[in-house]
Each structure stands twice: as structure tokens, then as C-alpha cells.
C-alpha positions in Angstrom: 0.0 0.0 0.0 1.4 3.3 -1.0 0.8 5.2 2.2 2.4 2.4 4.3 5.6 2.8 2.3 5.5 6.5 2.8 5.1 6.3 6.5 7.7 3.6 6.8 10.3 5.8 5.1 9.4 8.6 7.6 10.7 6.4 10.5 14.2 7.4 9.7 13.3 11.0 10.0 11.3 10.4 13.2 14.3 8.8 15.0 16.2 12.0 14.6 13.2 14.1 15.7 12.5 11.9 18.8 16.2 12.2 19.8 15.8 16.0 19.4 12.7 16.1 21.6 14.2 13.9 24.3 17.6 15.5 24.5 16.2 19.1 24.4 14.4 18.5 27.7 17.3 16.7 29.5 19.7 18.3 31.9 23.3 17.3 31.8 26.5 18.7 33.2 28.4 18.0 30.0 27.3 19.6 26.8 29.1 18.5 23.6 28.0 20.0 20.3 27.5 17.5 17.5 27.7 19.4 14.2 25.6 16.6 12.6 22.8 16.7 15.1 20.0 19.3 14.8 19.2 21.2 17.9 15.8 22.3 19.0 16.6 25.9 18.1 17.8 25.0 14.6 15.2 22.3 13.7 11.9 24.1 13.8 12.4 26.5 10.9 10.6 25.2 7.9 7.3 23.7 6.8 9.1 20.4 6.3 10.1 20.5 10.0 6.5 21.0 11.0 5.5 18.1 8.7 7.9 15.8 10.5 6.5 17.0 13.8 3.0 16.1 12.6 4.1 12.6 11.5 5.5 12.2 15.1 1.9 12.5 16.4 0.7 9.8 14.0 3.5 7.6 15.2 2.3 8.1 18.8 -1.1 6.7 17.8 0.7 3.5 16.8 2.4 3.0 20.2 1.7 0.2 22.7 0.3 2.8 25.1 -2.4 3.7 22.6 -3.9 1.9 19.7 -1.3 -0.8 19.1 -2.5 -2.4 22.4 -3.4 -0.7 25.7 -6.2 1.6 24.6 -8.0 -1.2 22.8 -7.4 -3.9 25.6 -8.4 -1.7 28.5 -11.4 -0.1 26.9 -12.7 -3.5 25.7 -12.3 -5.1 29.1 -13.9 -2.2 30.9 -17.0 -2.2 28.7 -19.7 -4.9 29.0 -18.5 -6.5 25.8 -15.2 -7.9 27.0 -13.8 -9.9 29.9 -10.7 -11.7 31.1 -11.2 -14.9 33.0 -7.6 -15.9 33.7 -6.2 -15.2 37.2 -3.5 -12.9 35.8 -2.9 -9.2 35.4 -6.1 -8.3 33.6 -8.5 -10.2 35.8 -8.7 -7.4 38.4 -8.9 -4.8 35.7 -11.9 -6.4 34.1 -13.7 -6.4 37.5 -12.9 -2.8 38.3 -10.5 -3.7 41.0 -8.0 -0.9 40.3 -5.5 -2.0 43.0 -2.4 -0.5 41.5 -2.6 3.3 41.2 -0.2 3.2 38.3 -2.3 0.7 36.4 -3.5 3.4 34.0 -0.1 5.1 33.6 0.2 4.1 30.0 -3.2 5.5 29.0 -2.4 8.7 30.9 1.1 9.0 29.6 0.3 7.9 26.0 -2.4 10.5 25.6 -0.4 13.3 27.2 2.6 12.4 25.0 0.3 12.8 22.0 -0.7 16.2 23.3 3.0 17.1 23.9 4.0 16.1 20.4 1.0 18.0 18.9 2.0 21.2 20.7 5.5 20.9 19.3 3.8 21.8 16.0 1.0 24.1 17.2 3.1 26.5 19.3 5.9 26.8 16.6 3.7 27.0 13.5 3.0 30.8 13.8 6.8 31.5 13.3 6.9 29.3 10.1 5.7 30.2 6.7 4.4 27.9 4.0 1.2 27.1 2.2 0.8 23.8 4.1 1.3 25.3 7.6 -2.5 25.8 8.3 -3.3 22.1 7.5 -0.3 20.8 9.6 -1.4 22.9 12.5 -5.0 21.7 12.1 -3.8 18.0 12.2 -2.0 18.7 15.4 -5.0 20.4 16.9 -7.1 17.3 16.0 -4.6 15.1 18.0 -4.9 17.3 21.1 -8.7 17.0 20.9 -8.5 13.2 20.4 -6.2 12.8 23.4 -8.5 14.9 25.7 -11.6 13.0 24.4 -9.9 9.9 25.8 -8.4 11.4 29.0 -11.5 13.4 30.2 -13.8 10.4 29.5 -11.5 8.1 31.5 -9.9 10.2 34.2 -12.5 13.0 34.5 -12.4 16.7 34.0 -10.1 17.6 36.9 -6.8 16.5 35.3 -3.7 18.3 34.1 -4.5 21.3 32.0 -1.9 21.4 29.2 -2.5 24.0 26.5 1.0 24.7 25.4 4.5 23.3 25.2 5.8 22.2 28.6 9.3 22.4 30.0 10.7 19.7 32.3 10.1 21.8 35.4 6.5 22.8 34.6 3.7 21.5 36.8 0.4 22.0 34.9 -2.6 23.2 36.9 -5.6 21.1 37.6 -8.3 21.8 35.1 -11.7 23.2 36.2 -14.9 21.5 35.1 -15.6 22.1 31.5 -12.2 23.6 30.7 -10.7 20.6 28.8 -13.9 19.9 26.9 -13.9 23.6 25.9 -10.3 23.4 24.9 -10.9 20.3 22.7 -13.9 22.0 21.0 -11.9 25.1 20.3 -9.1 23.1 18.8 -11.5 21.3 16.4 -13.5 24.4 15.5 -10.2 26.1 14.6 -8.9 23.1 12.7 -11.9 22.2 10.6 -11.7 25.0 8.0 -8.0 24.2 7.4 -8.4 20.4 6.8 -8.9 18.8 3.4 -11.9 16.7 2.5 -11.2 13.0 1.9 -11.2 13.4 -1.9 -8.4 16.0 -1.7 -5.9 13.5 -0.1 -3.5 11.6 -2.4 -3.1 7.9 -2.0 0.2 8.6 -0.2 -1.6 10.7 2.4 -4.4 8.3 3.1 -4.9 8.1 6.8 -4.2 11.8 7.6 -6.8 13.8 9.3 -9.6 15.1 7.2 -12.4 17.7 7.7 -14.9 14.8 8.1 -12.9 13.1 10.9 -12.6 16.4 12.8 -16.3 17.1 12.5 -17.2 13.6 13.8 -14.8 13.9 16.7 -16.3 17.3 17.6 -19.8 15.7 17.4 -18.7 12.9 19.7 -17.3 15.4 22.2 -20.7 17.2 22.2 -22.5 13.9 22.6 -20.4 12.8 25.6 -21.6 16.1 27.2 -25.2 15.3 26.2 -25.2 18.3 23.8 -27.0 16.5 20.9 -28.2 19.7 19.3 -24.6 20.8 18.7 -23.7 17.4 17.3 -26.5 17.2 14.8 -25.3 19.6 12.1 -21.7 18.3 12.3 -22.8 14.7 11.6 -25.3 15.7 8.9 -22.6 17.6 7.1 -20.4 14.5 7.0 -23.2 12.3 5.8 -24.2 14.8 3.1 -20.6 15.5 2.0 -20.6 12.5 -0.3 -17.1 11.6 0.9 -17.9 8.3 2.7 -19.9 5.2 2.1 -20.4 1.8 3.6 -18.3 -1.0 2.1 -20.4 -3.7 0.4 -18.7 -6.3 2.6 -18.7 -5.5 6.3 -15.7 -7.8 6.9 -13.4 -5.7 4.6 -13.1 -3.2 7.4 -11.1 -5.5 9.5 -8.6 -7.1 7.2 -5.6 -5.8 5.1 -6.9 -4.0 2.0 -5.1 -3.0 -1.1 -7.1 0.2 -1.5 -8.3 3.2 0.5 -11.4 2.4 2.6 -14.2 4.8 1.9 -15.9 3.7 5.1 -12.9 4.7 7.3 -12.9 8.4 8.3 -9.8 8.0 10.5 -7.4 5.1 10.8 -4.3 4.2 12.7 -1.9 2.9 10.0 0.2 -0.1 10.9 2.9 -1.6 8.7 2.7 -5.3 8.1 5.9 -7.1 9.2 7.6 -3.9 10.3 10.5 -4.2 12.7 9.4 -5.0 16.2 11.5 -2.1 17.6 9.3 0.4 15.8 5.8 1.5 16.7 4.3 0.2 13.5 2.6 -3.0 14.6 -0.3 -4.1 16.7 -0.4 -7.0 19.2 -4.2 -7.0 19.5 -4.6 -10.1 17.4 -2.5 -12.0 20.0 -4.4 -10.7 23.0 -7.9 -11.6 21.7 -8.6 -15.4 21.8 -10.6 -18.0 23.7 -7.6 -19.0 25.7 -3.8 -19.1 25.7 -2.6 -21.4 22.9 -1.2 -21.3 19.4 0.8 -18.2 20.1 -2.3 -16.2 21.3 -2.4 -14.9 24.9 -6.1 -15.2 25.7 -6.1 -11.9 27.6 -9.4 -10.6 26.1 -12.5 -12.7 25.7 -15.8 -11.6 24.3 -18.5 -11.4 27.1 -21.5 -13.6 26.4 -23.8 -10.6 25.9 -22.4 -10.1 22.4 -23.2 -13.7 21.3 -26.6 -13.4 23.0 -27.5 -10.2 21.1 -26.4 -11.6 17.8 -28.8 -14.6 18.2 -31.8 -12.5 18.9 -32.6 -11.8 15.3 -32.0 -13.7 12.0 -31.2 -11.9 8.8 -33.6 -11.4 5.9 -33.1 -14.9 4.7 -33.6 -16.5 8.1 -29.9 -17.1 8.6 -27.5 -15.9 11.2 -26.6 -12.2 11.1 -23.6 -12.3 8.7 -21.7 -10.0 11.0 -21.6 -12.6 13.8 -18.8 -14.8 12.3 -16.8 -11.7 11.4 -17.1 -10.4 14.9 -16.9 -13.5 17.1 -15.1 -16.8 17.3 -17.8 -18.9 18.9 -19.1 -22.5 19.1 -21.4 -22.1 16.1 -18.9 -20.7 13.7 -17.4 -22.6 10.8 -14.3 -20.4 10.8 -10.9 -21.2 12.2 -8.9 -19.1 14.7 -5.1 -19.5 14.4 -5.9 -22.4 12.1 -8.0 -24.4 14.6 -11.7 -24.9 15.1 -13.6 -23.6 18.1 -14.0 -27.2 19.4 -10.2 -27.5 19.3 -9.7 -24.4 21.4 -12.2 -25.5 24.0 -10.4 -28.9 24.3 -6.8 -27.6 24.1 -6.7 -24.1 25.5 -7.0 -23.6 29.3 -10.4 -22.1 29.9 -10.6 -20.7 33.4 -14.4 -20.2 32.9 -15.9 -22.7 30.5 -19.0 -20.6 30.3 -17.0 -17.8 28.6 -15.6 -19.4 25.5 -16.0 -16.8 22.7 -13.4 -14.3 21.4 -13.3 -11.3 19.1 -12.5 -12.2 15.5 -12.2 -8.7 14.2 -8.6 -7.5 13.5 -7.1 -10.8 14.5 -5.0 -11.2 11.3 -6.5 -14.6 10.4 -5.5 -14.2 6.8 -1.8 -14.2 8.1 -1.8 -16.5 11.0 -3.7 -19.3 9.3 -1.0 -19.7 6.6 2.0 -20.5 8.8 4.4 -23.3 7.9 4.3 -25.5 9.9 0.7 -24.6 10.6 0.0 -22.3 13.5 3.4 -22.5 15.1 5.5 -19.7 13.6 3.1 -17.0 14.7 3.9 -13.6 13.0 5.6 -11.2 15.5 3.2 -8.4 14.8 0.0 -7.4 13.0 -0.3 -4.9 10.2 -4.0 -4.4 9.7 -5.0 -0.8 10.1 -7.3 0.0 13.0 -10.3 2.3 12.2 -11.0 4.8 14.9 -13.9 6.5 13.2 -16.0 4.4 10.8 -18.9 5.6 8.7 -21.3 3.0 10.1 -20.6 4.6 13.5 -21.4 8.0 12.0 -24.8 6.8 10.7 -25.7 5.2 14.0 -24.5 8.3 16.0 -26.7 10.5 13.8 -29.7 8.3 14.4 -29.0 8.6 18.2 -28.8 12.3 17.9 -32.1 12.6 16.0 -33.8 10.4 18.5 -32.5 12.4 21.4 -33.9 15.5 19.7 -37.3 14.0 19.4 -37.0 13.2 15.7 -37.3 9.5 16.0 -39.1 8.9 12.8 -36.2 10.5 10.9 -33.7 8.3 12.7 -34.9 5.1 11.2 -33.3 5.6 7.8 -29.8 5.9 9.2 -30.0 2.7 11.2 -31.6 0.9 8.3 -28.7 1.9 6.0 -26.4 0.0 8.3 -28.7 -3.0 8.8 -29.5 -3.5 5.1 -25.7 -3.6 4.3 -25.6 -6.8 6.4 -28.8 -8.3 5.0 -30.9 -7.4 8.1 -34.5 -6.3 7.5 -35.2 -2.6 7.8 -36.5 -1.5 11.2 -39.0 0.6 9.4 -40.6 -2.6 8.3 -40.1 -4.8 11.4 -40.5 -2.2 14.2 -42.3 0.9 12.9 -43.5 3.6 15.2 -41.1 3.1 18.2 -41.1 5.8 20.8 -38.0 7.6 22.0 -37.0 5.1 24.8 -37.8 2.1 22.7 -35.7 3.4 19.8 -32.8 4.1 22.1 -33.0 0.5 23.5 -32.9 -0.8 19.9 -30.1 1.5 19.0 -28.0 0.1 21.9 -28.5 -3.3 20.3 -27.6 -2.1 16.8 -24.4 -0.4 18.0 -23.2 -3.5 19.9 -23.7 -5.8 16.8 -22.1 -3.3 14.4 -19.2 -2.0 16.5 -18.4 -4.8 19.0 -14.6 -5.2 19.6 -13.8 -1.7 18.2 -13.1 0.1 21.5 -16.3 2.2 21.0 -18.7 0.5 23.5 -17.0 2.0 26.6 -17.7 5.5 25.4 -21.3 4.5 24.6 -21.9 3.1 28.1 -20.7 6.3 29.7 -22.7 8.5 27.4 -25.9 6.4 28.1 -25.4 6.4 31.8 -25.0 2.6 31.7 -21.4 2.5 33.0 -22.2 0.9 36.3 -24.3 -1.8 38.1 -27.1 -1.4 35.5 -24.8 -3.3 33.1 -24.5 -6.3 35.4 -27.1 -8.3 33.4 -24.8 -8.0 30.4 -21.5 -8.4 32.2 -21.3 -9.9 35.7 -18.0 -8.1 36.2 -20.1 -5.0 36.9 -21.2 -6.6 40.1 -17.9 -5.2 41.6 -18.4 -1.7 40.2 -18.2 0.8 43.0 -20.6 3.8 42.5 -18.9 7.1 43.2 -15.5 5.6 42.5 -15.1 3.4 39.6 -16.7 5.8 37.1 -13.2 7.3 36.8 -9.8 5.8 36.5 -7.3 6.5 39.3 -4.7 9.2 38.4 -1.3 7.4 38.3 0.5 7.8 41.6 3.7 8.7 39.7 1.9 11.7 38.3 0.6 12.8 41.7 4.1 12.5 43.1 5.5 14.7 40.3 2.8 17.4 40.3 1.3 18.6 43.5 -1.3 20.6 41.5 -3.2 17.3 40.9 -5.6 15.6 43.3 -6.5 11.9 43.2 -10.0 10.9 42.0 -12.5 10.1 44.7 -12.3 6.7 46.4 -8.7 5.9 45.6 
């Protein structure tokens, strides 16, 4: 894929940039000038320098702390769609027993590092000329907003307020309620006019931030604050833009493609078979399995609610919802996982809870791991399938939710049905016409689970719906140990509290 080659070539540039960023903030007693090494003062001079800085933000998205691993694992386990049944490091996490106050250090640090890299660009851009500077600045502003979308939803609004480049000695203040949401909104409002639409990107730039991605992220930020009126025109603009469409085949979203995906508004690009030392691979496919075997770790299983919801309704031909086998590895599938049947996994992998024996099949690289020689032994060291952060199906379902919240339920049907019909499901307008607002929301929760399970979206949904708590125990028994007034927020890492006396630990920890 052209854009993969381009990003891979940028790795050489990024190594020098990372060294520059690290050494510029370090204090040493001995300073030796290297005539071949750029300094911070000499580097940030040209539009090309800013471009390299923006690529550093994309590289951060590929890190283990973010979408290569931790963000996807943690958010799946903490939603009602995922669980871990083994008595190891993720067992307590899945049950909201946050015993280690540094347990979320990677999520905190990974997102704040993204913010730091973005401000390397934002704060220096005004001093640099070039026709591309506004777009580069806008891409960095999107990254700040994305990071705060993650941080505020997880850690709450009273976290470190970072709105500029930081020095090593800086101790950011504790944000006031609403401040970080407002900052994220301002970033996106400023960025949107300076971003290209999808059709304006060349193949080599596929995966960079577009106007549509920024509009949807801004809409999601409004929705998390229950401001559905503000989200409505943003989502409608994306839908009416003509820039995006559903793929004919649902499954094509989760495997390696040889073309740009018109359903993907924003993706994290991974390079297949890249060097393990670089942040260009994902380990998700190893973490998601029924149990530990065949080179898979079995750290994330699918909770039984996903299987149960899929079995509630056949497709238009009376068959299983075709998304089920794409989404889940379960007892009724005819597909293989790491080259073996579901029955093989039940008999050969150690299942600590036999009642939980399903796994997510999305993004698990089966097209690669099933072709090993000898079979299923030489497991690839990393995965290269791009991870979609914002998918057009999510946009359509989000718009339906917004319309329903605004009392326009009858209009919302069409956008849900567009997603359903793609997967040969009968239109709701035919099977359940005339639903009221609360009925439609209940149905929409079902629709979003079936369409988006295993994509690190459900956690945000539960929080927005007010379902992140004991109310979800019927879907996920792990919520029995959810502590109201405490577990709604992650603990701020103790290491951060030790470094910054401006911060205060979240309640209950």
C-alpha cells in the first residue's frame, strides 16, 4: 500500500526528531556540540520540519500505550462486551479492582505524550511560513482534541490542563470542570476550516486527518456532554458530504486491504511485518482469543452478551446475522482461529471459565496466522491491519441517536436501516415501525453492539448512556464489583501525583 511505504520511510526522519525532543528536555553537566545533530533551536524552521512533527503525532497513535495495544485492551475489558477470566494481570482490571494506582499510567502517559507532540507543532507554527502550515497545525489540533476526548472520559475533568509546550520543570494546573472539553472543542473548531476533505488527499496521504474526521470527533465530544443539538449539524454535514460510504462487505473493514477504505474516516496505519523495535505494529490479534494457545495470549475474551444479542434476530433470509462470524469466534462458527476450530480451542486451551468461550475475530489477522508453515506454530511477531478509529457506520448510528434524542425518532430510522441493510438485516422501518424515543434508544444500543463490538467504541457508549455501572451487570457480571462514586473514573497514576502537587487523586482511591 502506497501510504504504508511512505510512513515507513518517515521512520528514519522520526528517529532524529525523537532524539531531538528527548535531549532538548534533558539536563546534563556536560554539553558537547554535535555538528551533525540538529538542535531544537535549529530544527523548527521550515514547513518540512512541521510536517515531520505532525508525523510524530501519527507515530504516537501506533504506540503500545495507545492503539497498538493498551487503549484497545483496557477499553474493551472495561466495557460490558469484554472480559478476562484468567487469574492474571487483567483479571482485576476487568472487574474494576484498580488496586495498582499506576495501572493506567500508559493510558495517561500515552495520551499526554500525544498532546505534547502536537504542541511541538501548534506552538511553533506561527513562526513558520508555507502554504501547508495551516493544515499541519489543524492536524496537530485534532490530535490534542482526540487525546482529551480519551483522557477526560476516562480520568475526569479535573486532570492536568496542558494547552502549550511544557518544560521539564512545569507543573500543569488542575483543570476546572468544562475547561478541557472547551479546549478540545476550540481546537477542532479552529482546525476544521483548514483540513482537506477526503477526496483531496492523495493515496500517499491516506490516513491523515480530514475535515470529516474532525467534524465527527467534535460531534462525539458534544454527545459525551449530552449536547445533541450541537452534534446534529456536524454529523449531517459529514453524511451529506458524499465523501464516505459503507463498504459492500462488512468484513473488509477488519482485514488488510489493497485500496483506501471509503468507510474509514480516520485510521491508525500499521505496517505489516515492520521491525518489532518500531511502533508500527499491533499486538491486538495475539491478545484476543478464547484462551492461551497457538501463540495467542487469551487476555481478552468476548463477554456472552455479544453472542446473545447476535442470536436475537436472523437476517432477511432466516440465517445468522452475517456480522456474527466476522465479529466473534464462537461455538457455532465454521471459521478457524489461528488455524483451529472452536472445538479444538475448547479442548486444548486452558479455559478458566468454561461458560465464557468466545473471542473477538475482528482485527485478528487470520489471513496471516492461518497460513503458517508448519501450521499455527510460527506466529507472526506483529500485526499490520489498520485500526479504524472512526467508521462511517458509527457516524450513521450516531446521527440516528442524535435525532432520537432531539425527538426526531421517525427520521432516525433511515440511518439505522442503512447499516442494517448492508448486512442483509431487515429494515427496522418494516419490522418495528412507530417506536417511541425510549424504545428506539434501546434498539439502537443493540444495533451499535452488533455493528461495533470489539472496536473500542462501546466503553464511550456506556458512559454516554449512563449505563457504565451496576445497571450493566445483566450484560457483564464483572459490573457486580463496580463501586458507584469511585469506579466511574480511572485513578490518576500515583507517579503523576508525586511529580505534580497541583493534581488531586480521583474520589475513592
